KEMIDREN-894644 format. One record per residue (C-alpha): residue number from 1; x, y, z; residue in one letter. Coordinates in steps of 0.1 Angstrom, whole numbers, plus 5000, padded with zeros to 4 digits. Layout:
R  kolfi    c1    c2    c3  miba
R    NUM     X     Y     Z     a
...
This chain:
R  kolfi    c1    c2    c3  miba
R      1  5114  5099  4932     m
R      2  5100  5065  4934     v
R      3  5095  5051  4972     k
R      4  5096  5018  4986     l
R      5  5066  5009  5010     a
R      6  5075  4974  5029     p
R      7  5046  4954  5037     s
R      8  5048  4944  5074     i
R      9  5027  4914  5067     l
R     10  5058  4895  5056     s
R     11  5078  4908  5088     a
R     12  5089  4887  5118     d
R     13  5060  4899  5144     f
R     14  5082  4882  5171     n
R     15  5105  4912  5167     r
R     16  5084  4937  5150     l
R     17  5096  4966  5171     g
R     18  5133  4960  5164     e
R     19  5125  4954  5127     t
R     20  5105  4985  5126     l
R     21  5135  5004  5142     s
R     22  5159  4991  5117     a
R     23  5136  4999  5087     v
R     24  5130  5033  5099     e
R     25  5171  5040  5101     k
R     26  5172  5025  5067     a
R     27  5155  5058  5055     g
R     28  5123  5042  5047     i
R     29  5094  5068  5049     m
R     30  5061  5044  5042     i
R     31  5051  5014  5057     l
R     32  5022  4992  5041     h
R     33  4998  4976  5064     l
R     34  4975  4949  5049     d
R     35  4940  4945  5069     v
R     36  4924  4914  5058     m
R     37  4887  4903  5071     d
R     38  4886  4869  5058     g
R     39  4858  4878  5037     h
R     40  4868  4903  5008     f
R     41  4900  4881  5007     v
R     42  4903  4843  5020     p
R     43  4928  4852  5049     n
R     44  4927  4871  5080     i
R     45  4954  4894  5091     s
R     46  4952  4921  5118     f
R     47  4931  4951  5130     g
R     48  4936  4985  5146     p
R     49  4958  4973  5175     l
R     50  4987  4962  5154     i
R     51  4983  4997  5135     v
R     52  4984  5015  5170     e
R     53  5013  4994  5182     a
R     54  5034  5001  5150     v
R     55  5024  5040  5151     r
R     56  5038  5038  5187     r
R     57  5069  5022  5171     a
R     58  5077  5046  5146     t
R     59  5070  5084  5148     s
R     60  5083  5095  5111     r
R     61  5071  5066  5087     m
R     62  5037  5074  5069     h
R     63  5015  5044  5077     l
R     64  4995  5033  5045     n
R     65  4966  5010  5058     v
R     66  4952  4988  5029     h
R     67  4919  4977  5039     l
R     68  4909  4944  5022     m
R     69  4879  4942  5040     i
R     70  4839  4945  5026     r
R     71  4830  4974  5048     d
R     72  4859  4998  5050     p
R     73  4836  5025  5063     l
R     74  4826  5007  5093     l
R     75  4863  5004  5106     y
R     76  4877  5040  5092     t
R     77  4873  5057  5125     p
R     78  4892  5029  5144     q
R     79  4921  5029  5119     f
R     80  4922  5066  5120     y
R     81  4925  5068  5157     k
R     82  4951  5039  5157     a
R     83  4974  5062  5136     g
R     84  4967  5055  5097     a
R     85  4978  5083  5078     d
R     86  4963  5070  5046     s
R     87  4935  5045  5042     i
R     88  4930  5025  5008     i
R     89  4897  5008  4999     f
R     90  4890  4985  4973     h
R     91  4870  4995  4941     r
R     92  4854  4960  4943     e
R     93  4835  4965  4976     v
R     94  4814  4996  4963     t
R     95  4793  5007  4934     t
R     96  4801  5045  4941     d
R     97  4837  5048  4948     p
R     98  4833  5086  4949     v
R     99  4808  5087  4976     e
R    100  4827  5061  4996     l
R    101  4859  5079  4993     a
R    102  4842  5111  5007     g
R    103  4827  5092  5034     a
R    104  4860  5077  5046     i
R    105  4873  5112  5047     q
R    106  4844  5126  5067     s
R    107  4847  5096  5093     e
R    108  4882  5105  5097     a
R    109  4876  5142  5101     n
R    110  4895  5148  5068     y
R    111  4928  5141  5088     r
R    112  4939  5111  5064     v
R    113  4945  5105  5028     k
R    114  4923  5083  5009     v
R    115  4932  5058  4982     g
R    116  4916  5032  4961     i
R    117  4930  4999  4951     s
R    118  4920  4977  4919     y
R    119  4921  4940  4919     n
R    120  4942  4925  4887     p
R    121  4908  4916  4870     e
R    122  4891  4950  4878     t
R    123  4891  4976  4851     p
R    124  4899  5011  4860     i
R    125  4873  5029  4839     d
R    126  4863  5062  4855     g
R    127  4891  5064  4879     f
R    128  4895  5102  4866     e
R    129  4863  5109  4886     q
R    130  4884  5105  4918     l
R    131  4910  5131  4911     e
R    132  4910  5155  4942     g
R    133  4892  5131  4962     i
R    134  4916  5102  4961     c
R    135  4953  5109  4965     s
R    136  4964  5075  4957     e
R    137  4956  5046  4932     i
R    138  4971  5011  4942     l
R    139  4971  4987  4913     v
R    140  4971  4950  4926     m
R    141  4997  4931  4905     s
R    142  4984  4896  4923     v
R    143  4954  4884  4934     h
R    144  4951  4900  4972     p
R    145  4951  4877  5001     g
R    146  4984  4859  5001     f
R    147  5021  4868  4996     g
R    148  5045  4851  4975     g
R    149  5026  4849  4944     q
R    150  5038  4856  4908     q
R    151  5038  4891  4893     f
R    152  5007  4898  4866     i
R    153  5027  4916  4840     p
R    154  4993  4927  4821     e
R    155  4986  4950  4854     t
R    156  5010  4974  4841     l
R    157  4987  4986  4815     t
R    158  4969  5001  4843     k
R    159  4998  5017  4857     v
R    160  5008  5032  4822     k
R    161  4973  5045  4818     k
R    162  4972  5063  4851     i
R    163  5006  5079  4844     a
R    164  4995  5092  4811     e
R    165  4966  5107  4827     y
R    166  4987  5124  4854     n
R    167  5007  5142  4829     k
R    168  4977  5167  4825     a
R    169  4962  5163  4861     a
R    170  4957  5193  4882     k
R    171  4958  5170  4912     e
R    172  4979  5139  4900     p
R    173  4974  5106  4916     f
R    174  5003  5089  4937     i
R    175  5006  5055  4915     i
R    176  5012  5026  4937     s
R    177  5018  4988  4929     i
R    178  5014  4957  4952     d
R    179  5021  4922  4945     g
R    180  5049  4900  4933     g
R    181  5074  4929  4937     i
R    182  5110  4918  4935     n
R    183  5145  4928  4917     p
R    184  5132  4913  4884     r
R    185  5096  4931  4885     t
R    186  5103  4963  4904     a
R    187  5120  4979  4874     p
R    188  5090  4969  4851     l
R    189  5070  4987  4874     a
R    190  5089  5018  4878     i
R    191  5093  5021  4840     a
R    192  5055  5019  4836     a
R    193  5052  5048  4858     g
R    194  5050  5035  4895     a
R    195  5058  5057  4922     q
R    196  5055  5036  4953     v
R    197  5064  4999  4953     i
R    198  5050  4978  4979     v
R    199  5072  4948  4987     a
R    200  5067  4920  5012     g
R    201  5086  4888  5009     n
R    202  5113  4905  4990     a
R    203  5119  4929  5015     f
R    204  5117  4909  5047     f
R    205  5127  4873  5036     k
R    206  5161  4876  5049     d
R    207  5163  4904  5078     q
R    208  5199  4904  5082     g
R    209  5198  4903  5120     e
R    210  5175  4933  5118     y
R    211  5205  4957  5107     r
R    212  5194  4989  5092     y
R    213  5221  4987  5065     d
R    214  5208  4954  5055     h
R    215  5175  4968  5048     f
R    216  5191  4998  5032     n
R    217  5209  4976  5008     e
R    218  5174  4956  4996     i
R    219  5158  4989  4993     a
R    220  5186  5000  4970     n
R    221  5183  4969  4950     t
R    222  5146  4969  4946     l
R    223  5145  5006  4935     l
R    224  5175  5003  4912     g
R    225  5196  5029  4931     s
């Protein structure tokens, strides 16, 4: 079953608690939290305090914290303590993703799931070594750092390759995709094998007076259900 993970970076932070309540009532079970440091990507978003506030606002949703930062290990304990359920780091920040993934798990007392993300231009060669260490692979379908970008269709090749590998894997990866997702591109990602669709602007652009039925309708449109 394909799941939707709204990116709260596109939400109205003036009414974040009200928004999250409506999103949760709409049946959404995953939230995507983009953390940017102004170095790895040319933008700054938020840190552990916002993650902690989101955790207080929702007890059921899985908080997937996407660390678009140069030194994810340095901040892992803070995000774990703030309530992260999953921590995703970028392949581009390390020469040894297996070692970094294991170190993140250790720093979080093995109580969070760990994922890895690949930028559009980064090959996924060697991802197979991460089976059993990383539970999720996040394919970036735009260049990270800003919302509202155009979907890069060539990134679907990565999704298909991971999906093919999963067929025989003992511990298959969750395949996620992030960037440029809308009612036109979501079906392409799903057809390629994506299991989690991250959507920001397409989900939050019109918040419908924060009604849960409005968010439910948007989710159904994006997932084709």
